[in-house]
Structure formats: C-alpha cells, structure tokens
C-alpha positions as CSV (number, residue, x, y, z in Angstrom):
1,X,-54.6,-25.2,48.6
2,X,-54.3,-23.5,52.0
3,X,-53.0,-20.0,52.4
4,X,-49.5,-21.1,53.6
5,X,-49.0,-23.4,50.6
6,X,-50.1,-20.7,48.2
7,X,-47.6,-18.2,49.7
8,X,-44.8,-20.8,49.5
9,X,-45.6,-21.6,45.8
10,X,-45.9,-17.9,44.9
11,X,-42.6,-17.2,46.6
12,X,-41.0,-20.1,44.8
13,X,-42.3,-18.8,41.4
14,X,-41.1,-15.3,42.2
15,X,-37.7,-16.7,43.2
16,X,-37.3,-18.7,40.0
17,X,-38.4,-15.8,37.9
18,X,-35.8,-13.6,39.7
19,X,-33.1,-16.2,39.0
20,X,-34.1,-16.2,35.4
21,X,-33.9,-12.5,35.2
22,X,-30.5,-12.5,36.9
23,X,-29.4,-15.1,34.2
24,X,-30.1,-12.9,31.2
25,X,-28.7,-9.6,29.9
26,X,-25.6,-8.0,31.3
27,X,-23.8,-9.9,34.1
28,X,-20.8,-9.2,36.2
29,X,-17.5,-10.2,34.5
30,X,-16.8,-12.8,37.2
31,X,-19.7,-14.9,36.1
32,X,-18.1,-15.7,32.8
33,X,-14.4,-15.1,33.1
34,X,-11.8,-15.3,35.9
35,X,-8.5,-14.1,34.5
36,X,-7.2,-11.9,31.7
37,X,-3.6,-11.5,30.7
38,X,-1.7,-9.9,27.8
39,X,1.8,-10.8,26.6
40,X,3.9,-9.5,23.7
41,X,5.3,-12.4,21.8
42,X,8.9,-13.2,22.3
43,X,9.7,-13.4,18.6
44,X,7.6,-10.5,17.3
45,X,7.4,-7.1,18.9
46,X,4.0,-6.3,17.3
47,X,2.0,-9.4,18.1
48,X,0.3,-9.6,21.5
49,X,-1.4,-12.7,22.9
50,X,-4.6,-12.0,25.0
51,X,-5.4,-15.0,27.2
52,X,-8.7,-15.3,29.0
53,X,-9.8,-18.0,31.5
54,X,-13.5,-18.5,31.0
55,X,-15.9,-20.3,33.4
56,X,-17.9,-21.9,30.6
57,X,-18.2,-21.9,26.8
58,X,-18.5,-18.4,25.4
59,X,-18.3,-16.4,22.3
60,X,-15.9,-13.5,22.8
61,X,-14.1,-10.5,21.2
62,X,-11.3,-8.2,22.2
63,X,-11.7,-4.5,21.9
64,X,-8.5,-2.4,21.9
65,X,-7.2,1.1,21.3
66,X,-4.1,3.3,21.6
67,X,-3.8,5.2,24.9
68,X,-5.3,8.7,24.7
69,X,-6.8,7.8,21.2
70,X,-10.2,6.3,21.9
71,X,-11.1,7.0,18.3
72,X,-8.6,4.4,17.3
73,X,-10.7,1.6,18.7
74,X,-10.6,-1.8,17.0
75,X,-12.6,-5.0,17.6
76,X,-11.5,-8.5,16.7
77,X,-13.9,-10.9,15.1
78,X,-15.9,-13.1,17.4
79,X,-14.2,-16.3,18.5
80,X,-15.4,-19.3,20.5
81,X,-13.8,-19.9,23.8
82,X,-14.0,-22.9,26.1
83,X,-12.5,-22.8,29.6
84,X,-9.5,-21.0,28.0
85,X,-9.3,-18.7,25.0
86,X,-6.4,-16.9,23.3
87,X,-6.6,-14.1,20.7
88,X,-3.5,-12.7,19.1
89,X,-3.7,-8.9,18.3
90,X,-1.9,-7.7,15.3
91,X,-1.6,-4.4,13.2
92,X,-0.1,-2.6,16.2
93,X,2.3,0.3,16.4
94,X,5.7,-0.3,18.1
95,X,6.5,1.2,21.5
96,X,2.9,2.1,22.1
97,X,0.6,1.7,25.1
98,X,-2.7,0.0,24.3
99,X,-5.8,-0.5,26.4
100,X,-8.1,-3.4,25.9
101,X,-11.1,-5.2,27.3
102,X,-12.8,-8.5,26.6
103,X,-16.5,-8.8,25.6
104,X,-18.0,-12.3,26.1
105,X,-21.5,-13.8,25.9
106,X,-23.0,-17.2,26.7
107,X,-26.6,-17.8,25.8
108,X,-28.6,-14.7,26.9
109,X,-25.9,-13.4,29.1
110,X,-23.1,-11.0,28.2
111,X,-20.4,-9.1,29.9
112,X,-17.2,-7.1,29.5
113,X,-14.0,-7.2,31.4
114,X,-12.2,-4.4,33.2
115,X,-9.8,-2.4,31.0
116,X,-6.3,-3.7,30.9
117,X,-3.1,-2.5,29.2
118,X,0.0,-3.6,27.4
119,X,2.9,-1.9,25.7
120,X,4.4,-3.1,22.4
121,X,8.2,-3.3,22.0
122,X,10.5,-1.4,19.7
123,X,11.1,-2.9,16.2
124,X,14.1,-5.3,16.1
125,X,17.1,-4.2,14.2
126,X,16.8,-5.2,10.6
127,X,13.1,-4.6,10.2
128,X,12.7,-1.9,7.5
129,X,11.4,1.5,8.6
130,X,10.0,4.3,6.5
131,X,9.8,8.1,6.5
132,X,6.8,10.3,5.8
133,X,8.8,12.6,3.4
134,X,5.9,14.8,2.1
135,X,2.3,15.2,3.1
136,X,-0.2,17.5,1.6
137,X,-3.3,15.6,2.8
138,X,-5.6,16.8,5.6
139,X,-7.8,13.7,5.7
140,X,-6.7,10.2,6.7
141,X,-6.4,7.4,4.2
142,X,-7.7,4.2,5.8
143,X,-6.0,0.9,5.1
144,X,-2.6,-0.5,4.9
145,X,0.4,-0.8,2.5
146,X,2.3,-4.0,2.0
147,X,6.0,-3.7,1.0
148,X,8.7,-6.3,0.6
149,X,12.5,-6.4,0.9
150,X,14.4,-8.8,-1.4
151,X,17.9,-7.3,-1.6
152,X,19.2,-9.0,1.6
153,X,18.9,-11.9,3.8
154,X,16.8,-12.2,5.9
155,X,14.1,-10.6,3.8
156,X,11.0,-8.9,5.2
157,X,7.4,-8.4,4.5
158,X,6.0,-5.3,6.2
159,X,2.5,-3.8,6.5
160,X,2.4,0.0,7.1
161,X,-0.4,2.4,7.8
162,X,-0.8,5.0,5.1
163,X,1.6,7.4,6.8
164,X,4.4,4.9,6.7
165,X,4.3,3.5,10.3
166,X,5.1,-0.2,10.5
167,X,2.3,-2.1,12.1
168,X,3.2,-5.7,11.0
169,X,6.4,-7.4,9.9
170,X,7.6,-10.9,9.3
171,X,11.2,-12.2,8.8
172,X,11.1,-14.5,5.8
173,X,14.7,-15.7,6.1
174,X,15.3,-15.3,2.3
175,X,14.8,-12.1,0.3
176,X,11.2,-11.6,-0.9
177,X,10.8,-11.5,-4.7
178,X,7.0,-10.8,-4.6
179,X,4.1,-11.0,-2.2
180,X,0.3,-10.5,-2.4
181,X,-2.3,-10.2,0.3
182,X,-5.6,-12.0,0.1
183,X,-8.3,-10.1,1.9
184,X,-10.7,-13.2,1.9
185,X,-8.4,-15.4,4.0
186,X,-5.9,-12.8,5.4
187,X,-3.1,-14.8,4.0
188,X,0.1,-13.6,2.4
189,X,1.3,-15.4,-0.7
190,X,4.9,-15.0,-1.5
191,X,7.9,-16.1,-3.6
192,X,11.2,-15.9,-1.7
193,X,14.8,-16.5,-2.4
194,X,16.7,-16.4,-5.7
195,X,17.8,-19.4,-7.8
196,X,21.6,-19.0,-8.2
197,X,21.4,-20.1,-11.8
198,X,18.5,-17.7,-12.8
199,X,18.4,-14.1,-11.6
200,X,14.6,-13.7,-11.7
201,X,13.6,-17.2,-10.5
202,X,12.5,-17.7,-6.9
203,X,13.5,-20.7,-4.7
204,X,10.5,-21.2,-2.4
205,X,6.8,-20.5,-2.2
206,X,5.7,-19.4,1.2
207,X,2.1,-18.8,2.4
208,X,1.4,-17.5,5.9
209,X,-1.3,-15.9,7.9
210,X,-1.2,-12.6,9.9
211,X,-0.1,-14.5,13.0
212,X,3.0,-15.8,11.4
213,X,1.7,-19.4,11.0
214,X,3.1,-21.0,7.8
215,X,0.3,-22.8,5.9
216,X,2.3,-23.8,2.8
217,X,6.1,-23.9,2.2
218,X,7.7,-25.7,-0.6
219,X,10.9,-25.2,-2.6
220,X,11.8,-25.4,-6.3
221,X,12.7,-29.1,-6.1
222,X,9.6,-30.1,-4.2
223,X,7.5,-28.3,-6.8
224,X,8.8,-30.3,-9.7
225,X,11.4,-27.7,-10.7
226,X,8.9,-25.1,-11.7
227,X,10.6,-21.8,-12.4
228,X,8.2,-19.6,-10.4
229,X,8.9,-15.8,-10.5
230,X,7.3,-12.3,-10.4
231,X,3.8,-13.1,-9.3
232,X,1.6,-15.4,-7.1
233,X,-1.9,-15.0,-5.9
234,X,-4.9,-16.9,-4.5
235,X,-7.8,-17.6,-6.8
236,X,-11.4,-17.4,-5.7
237,X,-11.7,-21.3,-5.6
238,X,-8.8,-21.4,-3.1
239,X,-6.2,-22.6,-5.6
240,X,-3.0,-20.7,-6.3
241,X,-1.8,-19.2,-9.6
242,X,1.8,-18.2,-10.2
243,X,3.9,-17.0,-13.1
244,X,6.7,-19.3,-14.2
245,X,9.3,-19.8,-16.8
246,X,8.7,-22.6,-19.2
247,X,11.9,-24.0,-20.9
248,X,11.5,-25.6,-24.4
249,X,13.9,-26.7,-27.1
250,X,13.8,-25.2,-30.6
251,X,15.9,-25.5,-33.7
252,X,17.3,-22.0,-34.0
253,X,19.9,-22.6,-36.7
254,X,18.1,-20.2,-39.0
255,X,18.5,-17.5,-36.4
256,X,22.2,-18.3,-35.9
257,X,21.8,-20.7,-33.0
258,X,21.9,-24.5,-32.5
259,X,19.5,-27.2,-33.4
260,X,18.5,-27.8,-29.7
261,X,18.5,-24.3,-28.2
262,X,16.6,-23.9,-24.9
263,X,14.3,-20.9,-24.9
264,X,12.8,-19.8,-21.6
265,X,9.3,-18.5,-22.3
266,X,6.6,-17.8,-19.7
267,X,3.5,-19.5,-18.5
268,X,1.0,-19.9,-15.7
269,X,0.6,-22.8,-13.3
270,X,-2.4,-23.4,-11.0
271,X,-1.9,-25.6,-8.0
272,X,-3.9,-26.5,-4.9
273,X,-2.8,-25.8,-1.4
274,X,-1.2,-29.3,-1.2
275,X,1.1,-28.4,-4.1
276,X,-0.7,-30.5,-6.7
277,X,-0.8,-29.0,-10.2
278,X,-4.3,-28.5,-11.6
279,X,-3.6,-26.5,-14.9
280,X,-0.6,-25.3,-16.8
281,X,-0.3,-23.0,-19.8
282,X,2.6,-21.5,-21.7
283,X,3.2,-18.8,-24.3
284,X,4.4,-21.2,-27.0
285,X,0.9,-21.9,-28.0
286,X,0.6,-18.3,-29.2
287,X,4.1,-17.3,-30.3
288,X,7.1,-19.2,-31.7
289,X,10.8,-18.3,-31.1
290,X,11.6,-19.5,-34.6
291,X,9.6,-16.5,-35.9
292,X,11.7,-14.0,-33.8
293,X,14.7,-12.8,-35.8
294,X,16.3,-11.4,-32.6
295,X,15.9,-14.5,-30.5
296,X,19.7,-15.1,-30.4
297,X,20.3,-11.5,-29.3
298,X,20.1,-9.6,-26.1
299,X,17.9,-7.0,-24.4
300,X,19.3,-4.8,-21.6
301,X,22.2,-7.2,-21.4
302,X,20.1,-10.3,-21.0
303,X,20.1,-13.1,-23.5
304,X,16.6,-13.2,-25.1
305,X,16.5,-17.0,-25.3
306,X,17.1,-17.1,-21.6
307,X,14.2,-14.7,-20.8
308,X,12.3,-14.3,-24.0
309,X,9.3,-12.2,-23.2
310,X,9.6,-11.5,-19.4
311,X,6.1,-11.9,-17.9
312,X,5.7,-10.1,-14.6
313,X,2.1,-10.1,-13.5
314,X,-1.0,-12.3,-13.6
315,X,-4.5,-11.3,-12.6
316,X,-8.1,-12.3,-13.3
317,X,-11.5,-10.8,-13.9
318,X,-15.0,-11.6,-12.5
319,X,-15.5,-14.2,-15.1
320,X,-12.3,-16.0,-14.3
321,X,-10.3,-14.9,-17.4
322,X,-6.6,-14.4,-16.9
323,X,-4.7,-11.3,-17.8
324,X,-0.9,-11.4,-18.1
325,X,1.6,-8.6,-18.7
326,X,4.9,-9.0,-20.5
327,X,7.7,-6.4,-20.1
328,X,9.8,-7.1,-23.2
329,X,6.7,-7.3,-25.4
330,X,4.9,-4.3,-23.9
331,X,1.7,-6.3,-24.1
332,X,-1.2,-7.5,-22.0
333,X,-2.8,-10.8,-23.0
334,X,-6.2,-12.0,-22.1
335,X,-6.3,-15.8,-21.7
336,X,-9.2,-18.2,-21.6
337,X,-8.6,-20.5,-18.6
338,X,-10.5,-23.4,-20.2
339,X,-9.0,-23.6,-23.6
340,X,-5.7,-21.7,-23.0
341,X,-6.5,-19.5,-26.1
342,X,-5.2,-16.0,-26.1
343,X,-8.3,-13.9,-26.7
344,X,-6.5,-10.6,-27.4
345,X,-3.1,-8.9,-27.1
346,X,-3.2,-5.3,-26.0
347,X,-0.2,-3.1,-27.0
348,X,3.2,-3.8,-28.4
349,X,4.2,-4.8,-31.9
350,X,2.2,-8.0,-31.8
351,X,-1.0,-6.4,-30.4
352,X,-4.3,-7.0,-32.1
353,X,-6.2,-4.2,-30.3
354,X,-6.2,-0.7,-31.8
355,X,-5.1,1.8,-29.3
356,X,-4.4,5.6,-29.3
357,X,-0.8,6.6,-30.0
358,X,-0.3,7.9,-26.5
359,X,-1.2,4.4,-25.2
360,X,1.9,2.7,-26.5
361,X,4.2,1.8,-23.7
362,X,7.8,1.1,-22.8
363,X,7.8,-1.6,-20.1
364,X,4.8,-2.8,-18.2
365,X,4.1,-3.9,-14.6
366,X,1.3,-4.2,-12.0
367,X,-1.8,-5.3,-13.9
368,X,-5.0,-4.5,-12.0
369,X,-8.5,-5.4,-13.2
370,X,-11.0,-2.6,-12.4
371,X,-13.7,-4.4,-14.4
372,X,-13.8,-7.0,-17.1
373,X,-11.6,-5.6,-19.9
374,X,-10.9,-2.5,-17.9
375,X,-7.2,-2.6,-17.0
376,X,-5.0,-0.4,-14.9
377,X,-1.2,-0.6,-15.7
378,X,2.0,0.8,-14.5
379,X,4.1,1.8,-17.5
380,X,7.8,1.9,-16.6
381,X,8.9,4.3,-19.3
382,X,12.2,2.5,-20.0
383,X,13.2,4.8,-22.8
384,X,11.2,7.9,-22.0
385,X,12.3,7.9,-18.3
386,X,8.7,8.9,-17.4
387,X,6.5,6.3,-15.6
388,X,2.8,6.5,-16.0
389,X,-0.5,5.1,-14.7
390,X,-2.7,4.0,-17.6
391,X,-6.3,2.7,-17.8
392,X,-7.4,0.9,-20.9
393,X,-11.0,-0.2,-21.6
394,X,-11.0,-2.9,-24.3
395,X,-13.8,-3.4,-26.8
396,X,-13.3,-7.1,-27.4
397,X,-15.7,-7.3,-30.3
398,X,-14.4,-4.4,-32.3
399,X,-10.8,-4.9,-31.3
400,X,-10.3,-1.4,-30.0
401,X,-9.4,0.2,-26.7
402,X,-9.8,3.6,-25.2
403,X,-7.2,5.2,-23.0
404,X,-9.3,6.4,-20.0
405,X,-6.4,7.5,-17.7
406,X,-2.9,8.8,-18.5
407,X,-1.1,10.1,-15.4
408,X,2.7,10.6,-15.4
409,X,4.9,10.5,-12.3
410,X,7.6,13.1,-11.8
411,X,11.0,12.1,-13.0
412,X,12.4,11.6,-9.4
413,X,9.8,8.9,-8.8
414,X,9.7,7.3,-12.2
415,X,11.0,3.7,-12.2
416,X,12.4,1.9,-15.4
417,X,11.7,-1.5,-13.9
418,X,9.3,-3.2,-11.5
419,X,6.9,-0.9,-9.6
420,X,3.1,-0.7,-9.3
421,X,0.0,1.6,-9.3
422,X,-3.4,1.3,-7.7
423,X,-6.6,3.4,-7.9
424,X,-7.8,4.1,-4.3
425,X,-10.8,5.9,-2.8
426,X,-12.1,6.8,-6.2
427,X,-9.9,10.0,-6.5
428,X,-6.3,9.0,-5.7
429,X,-3.5,6.9,-7.2
430,X,-1.0,5.1,-5.1
431,X,2.3,4.4,-6.9
432,X,4.9,2.0,-5.6
433,X,8.2,3.3,-7.2
434,X,10.8,0.6,-6.9
435,X,13.8,2.7,-8.2
436,X,12.5,5.8,-6.5
437,X,12.3,3.9,-3.3
438,X,9.0,5.5,-2.4
439,X,5.3,5.1,-2.1
440,X,3.7,8.1,-3.8
441,X,0.0,9.2,-3.5
442,X,-1.3,11.5,-6.2
443,X,-4.6,12.9,-7.3
444,X,-6.0,11.9,-10.6
445,X,-4.0,14.6,-12.4
446,X,-0.7,13.4,-11.0
447,X,-0.2,16.1,-8.3
448,X,1.7,14.6,-5.4
449,X,-0.3,14.4,-2.2
450,X,1.9,12.2,0.0
451,X,5.3,10.5,-0.2
452,X,6.6,7.7,2.0
453,X,10.3,7.1,1.5
454,X,11.9,3.7,1.7
455,X,15.6,2.8,2.4
456,X,15.3,-0.2,0.1
457,X,13.6,-1.3,-3.1
458,X,10.2,-3.1,-3.0
459,X,9.1,-5.0,-6.1
460,X,5.7,-3.2,-5.7
461,X,3.4,-1.6,-3.1
462,X,0.1,-3.3,-2.5
463,X,-2.8,-1.3,-1.0
464,X,-5.1,-3.1,1.4
465,X,-8.2,-1.1,2.2
466,X,-9.3,-3.0,5.3
467,X,-8.3,-6.0,7.3
468,X,-10.7,-7.8,9.6
469,X,-9.3,-10.6,11.8
C-alpha cells in the first residue's frame, strides 16, 4: 500500500470511528425529536396530554414538577414511541403551573428536551373539594386518599393528596356506592347507582383507569340480575370479586311468615373481566333463616328478611382465603374459596372463636388483612356511639383470638354506619368517618394528628401509598 492510500484508509477509519462516537451517548434533542406540545384535556382539568413528534422509534419518559418546587419532581414510566408519542399526565393540582421535559433514548443514544410549561385549570363546579381542618404533623405523609360521593348525581370519585388537595377526579354519572383502587393495574373498581327497589343495591359495575378509559361497564340486567352492593375488588388472578345479595325462598310459617317467604342473604360472586361468572357462594350453606326467631322482625327499621345479615366487605389473604364482614351479625367469616366452607366466625353471637370481652363489637366495616388471620376492622359502635379500630390475630387451631389494637375515635368523628380504617406508615391510623364527614389521621393511641373535612359522606376512605404510571 502506498503512502497516499494508507493516509486515505486511516482517515476513513478515523471518520467512521468519529461517526460511531457521535452516535452514542448524549445527543442533541433535535436528533430524536422535533416537536413537543402540552394540552389540558377539554373534559378534565387535571389531565394533561404531552405529545411528542419523534424522528425514529424511541423509549421515552416525561419528567414534571410544580413551578418553584423542584423537589416535587415526578417521572412517568417508560413508554415506546414511534414517530409520534403521547403521554397523559395525571395526579396534578388544579390551577398550578408545571414544568416538564421529555427524556428519550434509541439504541445507545439518549437525550432530553428543553423545559416546557403548562397550567392546569380550576376544578369544575360540582367536583368535591376538601378542607384541611386540623394539622399537628410536621412531616409529610406520602400517598393518596380515594373518596367517593354517592348522595347525588352525578357522583364522583376523587383522589386527594394527604393534605386534602384534589389531584384527580372522575364524574361517574351516577352516585358511587363503593370503589377500590388496584395498585397493580392502576384501575378503579366501582359500583355506581342505586336500584330503586333496593336501597343498598347498586345498578352498574364500572371499571376505569387513571386516564378515564372505561375498561368494563355493565348494569344489573346485563349481569344476570346479581344484586351487587357494598364491595368490589380485583383478585390477584385478574378476576373480580363482589358482594351481592342472594334471594332464596323459605317456609317461615313457624316464625309467623308465609310458606314461600323470600329472604335476602349475602354472598360472593367472582367474575372475569368479560362478565362471565366463575364462582358463586352464599351464606345459606352456613346459616338457615328458619333457625332465626327474629327473621320476620326488623333491625333499625329494616325488614330482616329483606337484608338478613348485611355483608359489607370482602377481602383475601396471601393464601387466597376470603374474609367477609357482616354488620348485623357483628362477625367476620373466613371462607375457603375451593369448598365454600366457613372456616371460622369471629365475633357476634354465632362466633366460634374465643375473644376478649373488649373485643365484642357493635357494627363492623372495612375489613383489612394485615397478614393471614390478622385482621384490622372498623367498629361502628352503633350502640356505644364510639367507633374503634381493632386488630385481631386469630389462632385457627385453638379457636382463640387476641386483641392486638383497640383505638377509639373521639365522639365527633365516630360513625354508626359505613366508614373505614387503615394502618399506615407503621405508626399511624387513617380513619374514614362517613357520618363525621372527615378523614382523620391518629397515632396508635388515638391522638388526632390531622383532619381533612368533607362536605359530603364517603362510604370509606382508601389510602394508596404510591401510584406509578
């Protein structure tokens, strides 16, 4: 090879190497993207669409933060983008200026856009708002609180930060009976509307994501006239479980009734996301209305045969066993999902677990599993007028239970019906007081740390520690 050819080859190799170096690592934004825009959605003041024109296939994220609060920075999950990509930002404060930038990578190259801004709109009229009524906390509590409004149409589901600021809302058209948030899928499972013939019964099951997309919506008729009410949640296998009334005829002549009296007991139904029923269970395999001498009577002005035991919550443990609470019975049942057998009954007159005297309750709601056989409950205190948070640990073999927590709410925030409690951050309780119209944070001795006041009742308050989307 002559000297000139050697120089030309060396130059070519150097040039290719330089090109390769230029094609890796951080590159100018213009190499991967050409245009970035932000638009607040027309039908929701707290959802913002970030649209990016990319020059090739990329993986990208949006980083955003409140103006003058760089510590509030959030980052969306990575998404794939072709020549165009759109990400909807949620969990935003109303009437707030945000800054954002786009991070993108393709192969070994990555970049970030310039910083852009958008401003969210004010909440529309009708969206519930909340007031920080009392605050004794110096530190922040991370996470969100989900509340529902069911006493009007349209109903609303709202997510708040833990100081009571609305960061997400959705108009559900009908009042919301109950809703749960699934942190695996970021889906909200809800029962909306009220059957005009049955006060507690819902009309529709509605499942949606954080962006307002409805992924399931069927009414009472479409679901085979199942009387769903009071609880619904996603199961680990993706199916859905809900509490429902189960009507069944009995000869109640011995109790002063007719030969074909219809008794509305309670049960569980599991369905898939297409609305197909996979498993059904009801209370009549465990108890018989013919054994109840009061079945033709009333409780709190309600005919017992029309709402015999009043189930209000279903949950499950790590092994897949169901736990169900019953308000009129003051009991929690553990149910085998394979056989349908009731493994034990905690509390009440029919309970078969020995508990301390101070563990007997007057109305139950909001069953949470802290571990297998370790149960957190909200006691309403229907007769005592004092609501409590209780934790029971059940010894299934010896048929005994210890009362590990017994914390009372002040009278002003006690609630004779509905309501909830959660154990958060290891040293706090969060109560949702339906009749007190408040979310109340306390320490483990019941001292009030923070109160968020509502203008309406919410069936319960659900704490969501973190949401990644």
